[in-house]
C-alpha positions in Angstrom: 102.6 84.6 108.4 105.5 82.2 108.7 106.2 82.7 112.5 108.8 80.0 112.4 110.8 82.2 110.1 110.0 85.2 112.2 108.4 85.4 115.6 105.6 88.0 115.3 106.0 90.7 116.3 109.7 89.8 116.7 110.2 89.4 113.0 106.9 89.0 111.2 105.8 87.1 108.0 105.9 87.0 104.3 103.9 88.8 101.5 101.6 91.5 99.8 98.2 92.0 97.9 96.3 93.9 95.3 93.0 95.4 96.3 92.0 98.2 94.0 90.0 100.8 95.9 87.2 102.1 93.5 85.2 105.2 93.8 85.5 108.1 96.2 85.2 106.0 99.3 88.6 105.0 100.7 89.6 103.7 104.1 90.0 106.6 106.5 93.6 107.8 106.5 95.2 107.9 109.9 97.4 110.6 111.1 100.9 110.1 109.7 103.0 108.5 112.4 100.2 106.7 114.1 100.5 103.4 112.2 103.3 101.6 110.5 103.6 98.2 109.0 105.8 95.2 109.6 106.4 93.4 106.3 108.2 90.2 105.5 109.4 89.8 102.0 110.1 86.2 100.8 112.0 85.6 97.5 111.3 82.4 95.6 112.4 80.8 92.3 109.9 78.7 90.4 109.6 76.7 87.2 107.4 78.9 84.9 107.1 76.4 82.1 105.8 73.7 84.4 103.4 76.0 86.3 99.9 77.1 85.4 99.4 80.7 84.1 98.6 83.2 86.9 98.4 87.0 87.1 101.3 89.4 87.7 99.6 90.3 91.1 97.6 87.8 93.1 96.0 87.9 96.5 95.5 85.0 99.0 93.3 85.6 102.0 95.4 83.2 104.1 98.9 83.2 105.4 101.3 80.3 106.0 103.0 79.4 109.3 106.1 77.7 107.8 108.1 77.9 104.5 107.0 74.4 103.6 103.4 75.3 104.3 103.7 78.5 102.1 105.1 76.5 99.2 102.3 74.0 99.5 99.8 76.9 99.7 101.2 78.6 96.6 101.2 75.3 94.7 97.7 74.4 95.6 96.1 77.9 95.0 98.2 79.1 92.0 99.5 75.8 90.4 103.1 76.7 90.9 105.9 74.1 90.4 109.5 74.0 91.4 109.2 76.6 94.2 112.3 77.2 96.2 112.8 79.8 98.9 115.9 81.9 98.3 115.8 84.8 100.8 113.5 86.3 103.5 113.7 89.7 105.1 111.5 91.4 107.7 111.4 95.1 108.3 109.2 97.6 110.1 108.3 100.8 108.1 106.5 104.0 108.8 104.4 105.7 106.2 106.6 107.1 103.4 109.7 105.1 104.4 111.7 102.9 102.0 113.9 99.9 102.7 116.5 98.3 100.3 118.0 94.8 100.9 120.7 93.0 98.9 121.3 89.3 98.9 124.1 87.8 96.8 122.8 85.1 94.4 125.2 83.2 92.1 127.9 85.8 92.9 125.8 88.7 91.7 123.6 91.1 93.7 119.8 90.5 94.0 118.3 93.7 95.4 114.8 94.7 96.3 113.3 98.0 97.5 109.9 98.3 99.3 108.3 101.7 99.8 105.2 102.4 101.9 103.0 105.1 100.4 99.9 105.2 102.6 99.2 103.3 105.9 95.8 103.2 107.4 94.4 101.1 110.3 93.5 98.2 108.0 95.6 98.5 104.8 98.6 100.0 103.1 99.7 101.1 99.7 103.2 100.3 98.6 105.7 100.2 95.7 108.0 97.2 95.2 110.9 96.7 92.8 113.4 93.8 92.5 116.6 93.7 90.5 119.2 91.1 89.7 122.6 92.1 88.4 121.2 95.6 87.5 118.2 94.1 85.5 114.7 94.9 86.8 112.8 91.6 87.2 109.7 93.0 88.9 108.2 96.4 89.5 104.8 97.0 91.1 103.5 100.4 92.0 100.6 101.6 94.2 99.7 98.1 95.3 97.2 98.0 98.2 97.4 95.2 100.8 95.3 94.3 103.8 96.9 93.4 107.0 97.7 89.7 107.2 96.7 89.0 103.5 99.2 87.3 101.3 100.2 89.2 98.2 102.0 87.2 95.4 104.0 89.1 92.8 105.3 87.4 89.6 108.6 88.5 88.2 110.7 87.7 85.1 113.1 84.8 84.6 116.8 85.3 85.3 120.0 83.5 86.4 119.5 84.1 90.1 118.2 80.6 90.7 120.0 77.4 91.7 119.5 73.7 91.1 120.6 71.3 93.8 121.7 67.7 93.2 123.8 64.9 94.7 127.2 65.0 93.1 130.6 63.4 93.8 131.2 66.0 96.5 127.8 65.5 98.2 125.1 68.1 97.9 126.0 70.5 95.1 124.4 73.6 93.5 124.7 75.1 90.0 123.3 78.3 88.7 120.1 78.1 86.8 117.5 80.4 85.1 114.1 80.4 86.8 111.3 82.9 87.2 111.0 85.1 90.2 108.1 85.0 92.7 107.8 87.4 95.7 105.4 87.1 98.6 104.8 89.8 101.2 102.6 89.7 104.4 102.0 93.1 106.0 101.1 93.4 109.6 99.8 96.9 110.4 100.5 98.2 114.0 101.2 101.2 116.0 104.6 102.7 115.1 105.8 102.3 118.7 105.4 98.5 118.4 107.3 98.2 115.1 110.3 95.8 115.1 113.2 95.8 112.8 112.9 99.4 111.8 115.8 100.5 109.5 117.2 102.5 112.4 117.2 99.2 114.4 119.0 97.3 111.7 121.8 99.8 111.2 122.9 103.1 112.7 126.2 105.0 112.6 128.8 104.6 115.3 132.4 105.5 116.0 135.2 103.0 115.7 134.5 101.7 119.3 130.8 101.1 118.5 129.5 104.2 120.4 126.4 105.8 119.0 126.8 108.8 116.7 124.1 111.5 117.1 122.7 112.7 113.8 121.5 116.1 112.9 118.3 116.2 110.9 120.3 117.4 107.9 122.7 114.4 108.0 122.3 111.7 105.4 123.0 108.2 106.5 123.1 105.2 104.2 123.2 101.8 105.8 125.8 99.2 104.8 125.0 97.0 101.7 125.7 93.3 101.8 128.2 92.1 99.2 128.6 88.4 100.3 127.3 86.1 103.0 129.2 83.1 104.4 127.1 80.0 105.0 126.5 78.6 108.5 127.9 75.1 108.3 125.8 72.4 110.0 127.1 69.1 111.2 126.2 66.1 108.9 122.7 64.9 109.8 121.8 67.8 112.0 118.3 69.2 112.0 118.0 72.7 113.3 115.1 75.1 113.3 114.3 78.7 114.0 116.6 81.7 113.6 119.5 83.4 115.2 120.0 87.2 115.3 123.4 88.8 115.5 124.7 92.4 115.4 128.1 93.6 114.5 130.0 96.7 113.6 130.7 97.2 109.9 134.0 99.0 109.3 134.8 101.5 106.6 136.5 98.7 104.6 133.4 96.6 104.8 134.5 94.0 107.4 132.5 92.8 110.4 133.8 93.3 114.0 132.4 93.2 117.5 129.8 90.6 116.8 127.3 89.8 119.5 124.3 87.4 119.6 121.0 89.1 120.3 118.7 86.1 120.1 119.3 82.4 119.7 117.3 79.1 120.0 120.4 77.2 121.2 123.5 78.7 122.6 125.5 75.8 121.2 124.9 77.3 117.7 126.3 80.7 118.7 130.0 80.2 117.9 129.4 78.9 114.4 126.9 81.7 113.7 129.4 84.4 114.9 132.2 82.8 112.8 130.0 82.9 109.7 128.9 86.5 110.3 132.5 87.6 110.7 133.1 86.4 107.1 130.4 88.6 105.6 131.5 91.5 103.4 129.8 94.8 102.9 129.9 98.0 101.0 130.4 100.3 104.0 127.8 102.7 105.4 128.1 106.4 104.4 127.4 109.4 106.5 127.1 112.6 104.4 128.9 110.8 101.5 131.9 109.5 103.6 132.5 105.9 104.6 131.8 105.3 108.3 131.4 102.7 111.0 127.9 101.4 111.5 126.0 98.6 113.2 124.3 95.9 111.1 121.8 93.4 112.4 121.4 90.0 110.7 118.9 87.2 111.3 120.1 83.8 110.0 117.5 81.2 109.2 118.6 77.9 110.6 116.4 75.6 108.5 118.2 74.0 105.7 116.8 75.0 102.3 116.4 71.4 101.1 114.3 70.7 104.2 111.7 73.3 103.2 
């Protein structure tokens, strides 16, 4: 459940599953709105040629507590090689809700959408699709997952991956083609306990950051990330945990009014705020028009090569 990436229930953990419910007996459906699900989606690259063959959808009845542990778990159970974590996102969804996240990779957008179809006390059914530069790399429909199980989805190869090496300028990265692997861990809970709901992550405001009330007929589309700026660590530093910030995204896609919501070390705050201010977005839209909106971002502080 990767609590060091996300403090459950503060952020949650990574991955999905594939239990096919046969026959007329199905888990009793709860009244819509009673239960929701916190899901953490982890995006990996892996070396398909060096790995053992494995199904498009796999289920592990265990969940990891750290990224390194999850990589070891996937390697041991599925024979995967060259695993490297690229992105993690946690969100709390009610039944019937969708969430789309975009992470720039090699200067092109990597986008995934997760949609909950049915949520019961013990499991959920969802759809998942991932795209890179407008190409669909993975599409899974009506996948059923038990709470806290690890679902593993295998996608197609594409140029979203990176290779790291020691070059003349120190640690360097180059774009590389690798296969996609997605893990999702659902945590089913009462909707009142959900964290990181879409409405928590982004909501419309005026230019001063004051909340804008929405009519049920209003259509709000949250900002879409175009580019992230890295948080630069001092040489030799070893940091852990995550830092959560919130800012106002302007109609021209810039970040203002940044504040720190949660941090493991206040000494890291100035650098995190500086990095967040360099992010660029496609602005939010309210009834088709660009608008100001909040955006909440959680930055993982572990260095990728330390995973």
